[in-house]
C-alpha positions in Angstrom: -16.1 32.3 10.5 -12.5 31.3 9.9 -13.3 27.7 10.9 -16.4 27.4 8.7 -16.2 24.0 7.1 -17.1 25.1 3.6 -14.2 27.5 3.1 -11.9 24.6 2.4 -14.3 22.5 0.2 -12.9 21.0 -2.9 -15.0 22.6 -5.6 -15.1 19.4 -7.6 -17.7 18.1 -5.1 -20.3 20.1 -6.9 -21.7 18.6 -10.1 -21.6 20.7 -13.2 -24.7 21.2 -15.2 -25.6 23.2 -18.3 -28.5 25.6 -17.3 -29.7 29.1 -18.0 -29.8 32.0 -15.6 -33.5 31.7 -14.7 -33.0 28.0 -13.8 -30.1 29.0 -11.5 -32.2 31.6 -9.7 -35.2 29.3 -9.4 -33.0 26.4 -8.1 -32.0 28.6 -5.1 -35.3 30.3 -4.6 -37.1 26.9 -4.4 -34.6 25.6 -1.9 -35.2 28.5 0.6 -39.0 29.1 0.1 -42.2 27.8 1.6 -44.4 29.7 -0.9 -43.8 31.1 -4.4 -46.4 33.6 -5.6 -45.9 34.0 -9.4 -47.2 35.7 -12.5 -45.5 35.2 -15.8 -43.8 38.1 -17.7 -41.0 37.9 -20.2 -38.1 37.2 -19.7 -38.7 36.0 -16.1 -41.5 33.5 -16.8 -39.4 30.3 -16.8 -38.4 30.9 -13.1 -42.0 30.6 -12.0 -42.6 27.8 -14.5 -39.7 25.8 -13.2 -40.9 26.2 -9.6 -44.4 25.2 -10.6 -43.1 22.0 -12.4 -40.9 21.1 -9.5 -43.7 21.5 -7.0 -46.0 19.4 -9.2 -43.4 16.7 -9.4 -43.0 16.7 -5.6 -39.6 18.2 -5.4 -38.7 19.1 -1.8 -37.0 22.2 -0.5 -34.3 22.2 2.1 -36.9 21.7 4.8 -38.2 18.5 3.1 -41.5 20.3 2.1 -43.0 20.8 -1.4 -43.2 24.5 -2.1 -46.7 25.9 -2.4 -46.6 27.6 -5.8 -49.6 29.8 -6.6 -50.2 31.8 -9.7 -52.1 35.1 -9.2 -54.0 37.2 -11.7 -51.3 40.0 -11.9 -48.0 41.0 -10.5 -49.8 43.2 -8.1 -51.6 40.2 -6.7 -48.4 38.2 -6.6 -46.7 40.9 -4.5 -49.7 41.2 -2.2 -49.6 37.4 -1.7 -45.9 37.6 -0.9 -46.6 40.3 1.7 -49.5 38.3 3.3 -47.5 35.1 3.3 -44.5 36.7 4.9 -46.7 38.2 7.6 -48.0 34.7 8.3 -44.5 33.4 8.9 -43.8 31.6 5.6 -40.6 32.2 3.6 -41.9 33.5 0.3 -40.4 34.5 -3.0 -41.5 35.8 -6.5 -40.1 36.3 -9.9 -40.8 39.2 -12.3 -39.5 41.9 -14.6 -40.2 45.3 -16.2 -43.8 46.5 -15.8 -44.5 43.6 -13.5 -42.0 45.0 -11.0 -43.7 48.3 -11.2 -47.0 46.7 -10.1 -45.2 45.3 -7.1 -43.7 48.6 -5.8 -46.5 49.5 -3.4 -46.2 46.2 -1.6 -42.4 46.4 -1.7 -42.6 49.6 0.4 -44.7 47.8 3.0 -42.5 44.7 3.0 -39.4 46.7 3.5 -41.1 49.0 6.1 -42.1 46.0 8.1 -38.6 44.5 7.8 -39.9 41.2 6.3 -37.1 39.0 4.8 -37.7 37.9 1.3 -36.0 37.8 -2.1 -37.6 39.0 -5.4 -35.8 37.5 -8.4 -35.8 39.9 -11.3 -34.6 39.4 -14.9 -34.1 43.1 -15.7 -35.8 44.5 -18.7 -36.7 47.9 -20.2 -39.8 49.6 -19.1 -42.2 50.5 -21.9 -41.6 54.2 -22.8 -42.2 55.4 -26.4 -42.8 51.7 -27.1 -42.6 48.3 -25.5 -39.3 46.5 -25.5 -38.6 43.0 -24.1 -34.9 43.6 -24.1 -32.6 46.2 -22.8 -31.7 47.9 -19.6 -32.1 48.2 -15.8 -34.8 50.9 -15.8 -37.2 48.5 -13.9 -34.7 47.8 -11.2 -33.6 51.4 -10.9 -37.2 52.4 -10.3 -37.3 50.1 -7.3 -34.3 51.8 -5.5 -36.7 53.9 -3.3 -38.5 50.9 -1.9 -36.0 50.0 0.8 -35.0 46.7 -0.9 -31.4 45.8 -1.1 -30.4 45.2 -4.8 -28.0 42.4 -5.6 -26.6 42.3 -9.1 -25.3 39.2 -10.9 -23.7 39.0 -14.3 -23.3 35.4 -15.2 -25.3 32.2 -14.7 -22.8 31.0 -12.0 -23.1 34.4 -10.2 -26.8 34.2 -10.3 -26.7 30.9 -8.4 -24.0 32.1 -6.0 -25.5 35.5 -5.2 -29.0 34.2 -5.0 -27.8 32.1 -2.0 -26.2 35.2 -0.5 -29.4 37.1 -0.9 -31.6 34.5 0.7 -29.3 34.1 3.7 -28.5 37.8 4.1 -32.1 38.9 4.0 -32.9 36.5 6.9 -30.0 37.7 8.9 -30.4 41.5 8.3 -34.2 41.5 8.0 -33.8 43.7 4.9 -35.6 42.4 1.8 -33.5 41.7 -1.3 -34.1 42.2 -5.0 -31.8 39.8 -6.8 -31.4 40.9 -10.4 -29.6 40.1 -13.6 -29.8 41.0 -17.3 -33.0 39.8 -19.0 -32.1 37.4 -21.9 -28.4 38.2 -21.7 -28.2 36.3 -18.5 -31.7 34.9 -17.8 -31.7 32.9 -21.0 -27.9 32.5 -21.3 -26.9 28.8 -21.2 -23.7 28.1 -19.3 -22.1 25.1 -17.5 -22.0 25.9 -13.8 -21.5 24.2 -10.5 -24.9 23.3 -9.0 -24.9 24.0 -5.3 -26.8 21.1 -3.8 -29.6 21.5 -1.3 -27.7 19.8 1.5 -25.0 22.4 1.3 -27.6 25.2 1.2 -29.3 23.8 4.3 -26.0 23.7 6.2 -25.5 27.4 5.4 -28.9 28.3 6.9 -28.7 29.5 10.5 -31.7 28.2 12.4 -31.7 31.0 15.0 -32.7 33.5 12.3 -35.4 31.1 11.0 -36.9 30.9 14.5 -36.7 34.7 14.9 -38.7 35.1 11.7 -41.3 32.5 12.6 -41.9 34.2 15.9 -42.8 37.4 14.2 -45.7 35.8 12.3 -49.2 36.9 12.9 -50.9 34.7 15.5 -54.5 34.9 16.7 -53.3 33.6 20.1 -51.0 36.6 20.3 -52.8 39.5 18.6 -51.1 42.8 17.9 -51.6 45.8 15.7 -50.0 45.4 12.3 -51.2 48.3 10.2 -51.9 51.6 11.9 -51.8 55.3 11.2 -49.1 57.3 12.9 -48.6 61.1 13.3 -45.3 62.4 12.1 -43.7 62.7 15.6 -43.8 58.9 15.8 -43.7 58.0 12.1 -40.4 59.6 11.4 -38.8 58.1 14.5 -39.8 54.7 13.1 -38.2 55.5 9.8 -35.0 56.4 11.6 -34.8 53.1 13.4 -34.3 51.1 10.2 -31.0 52.8 9.5 -29.3 50.5 12.0 -30.7 47.5 10.1 -29.3 48.7 6.8 -26.0 49.5 8.4 -25.7 45.9 9.4 -26.5 44.6 5.9 -23.1 45.2 4.5 -21.5 43.0 7.2 -24.3 40.4 6.8 -23.6 40.1 3.0 -19.8 39.9 3.5 -20.1 37.2 6.2 -22.5 35.3 4.1 -20.3 35.4 1.1 -17.3 34.4 3.2 -19.2 31.3 4.4 -20.3 30.4 0.9 -18.8 27.2 -0.5 -17.8 29.2 -3.6 -16.3 32.2 -1.8 -12.8 31.4 -3.3 -14.2 31.9 -6.8 -13.4 35.6 -6.8 -15.2 38.9 -6.6 -18.7 39.4 -5.5 -20.6 41.9 -7.5 -21.7 45.2 -6.1 -24.8 45.8 -4.0 -27.0 48.8 -3.7 -28.7 49.1 -0.3 -31.6 51.5 -0.4 -31.3 52.9 3.1 -33.6 55.4 4.5 -31.4 58.3 5.5 -33.1 61.2 7.1 -31.5 64.7 6.9 -30.2 65.8 10.3 -31.1 69.4 9.7 -34.8 70.2 9.8 -37.0 73.0 10.7 -39.1 70.7 12.8 -37.8 68.4 15.5 -39.9 65.4 14.4 -39.9 65.7 10.6 -37.5 65.6 7.7 -37.5 68.5 5.3 -39.7 68.5 2.2 -36.9 67.0 0.0 -36.3 63.9 2.1 -35.7 60.8 0.2 -34.2 57.3 0.6 -30.5 57.5 -0.3 -29.1 54.4 -2.1 -25.9 53.3 -0.4 -23.4 51.6 -2.7 -21.4 48.9 -1.1 -19.0 46.4 -2.6 -17.7 43.1 -1.3 -14.4 42.1 -2.9 -12.0 39.2 -2.7 -8.2 39.4 -3.1 -8.2 36.7 -5.7 -9.1 37.6 -9.3 -12.5 36.5 -10.3 -13.0 33.1 -12.0 -16.4 34.2 -13.1 -17.2 35.1 -16.7 -18.0 38.7 -16.3 -17.3 39.6 -12.7 -17.2 42.9 -10.9 -20.4 44.3 -12.5 -20.9 47.6 -10.9 -23.8 50.0 -10.8 -23.0 53.7 -11.3 -23.3 55.8 -8.2 -26.5 57.8 -8.2 -26.3 61.6 -7.8 -26.5 62.9 -4.3 -30.1 63.7 -3.2 -29.2 66.4 -0.8 
């Protein structure tokens, strides 16, 4: 890692461009994706729209391919398409917010349970409660903590670009799916001048061995296997325990990915929440957790010694209460 060539890059090599947060996220998502399954919802719509326009104009991703952008009939359909596409061995992404994310939750549990690497880009927005609101808070993202997705928080347009790259690389290495989120409107529609990480740089950051590992897991009629089955609790809960090792490695994967990033000298990386499945060790039955079992969010931070040059760095998420 110490000899990685990008650590000593002169940052002036990257052209500066005035863009908004949604464009920054879409720029990275398009680079690392084979497929984008989309459905518009405020304020995330322009991420999918940008990807659709770029694909229509023949823009290539880092693999030299045009991304297959497909608009479904709901966010539930988009999440289902992401799940199926990932199962077929295609790098797939989606963009959403608020109630749209709620419709994706069932498939998110399956994606995380099958350890399929992906990144969902979310412009956080209030959930409809006593009324609808297109502004606001992180109630949508906080409702997704139990899915098993890692949550990556960004708080400026530049951070959105930087940490989107970290998310796409770390999910491939750790096999833990990521939810890359930022404030709706405050960041998604915020216009800032930022350094555009070019696709050649992004391609050099990608480690092919992880790409090959993911492709080999794809469903193949020449190598059939059972994908969806029913398990009794003696086997099911053992399976849930095995993922803990994957989540434990995610902290290191994110730190190493950020260290290798061409902008790692810029300052602090924002906090992460890794929703790891932690099973209670004490149980009345040898094969099952107790009735109050839950997925415990694990708060981790990756910090740099230099003070941040980013506009609103070190955004942190309050630690949730202990669940047991």
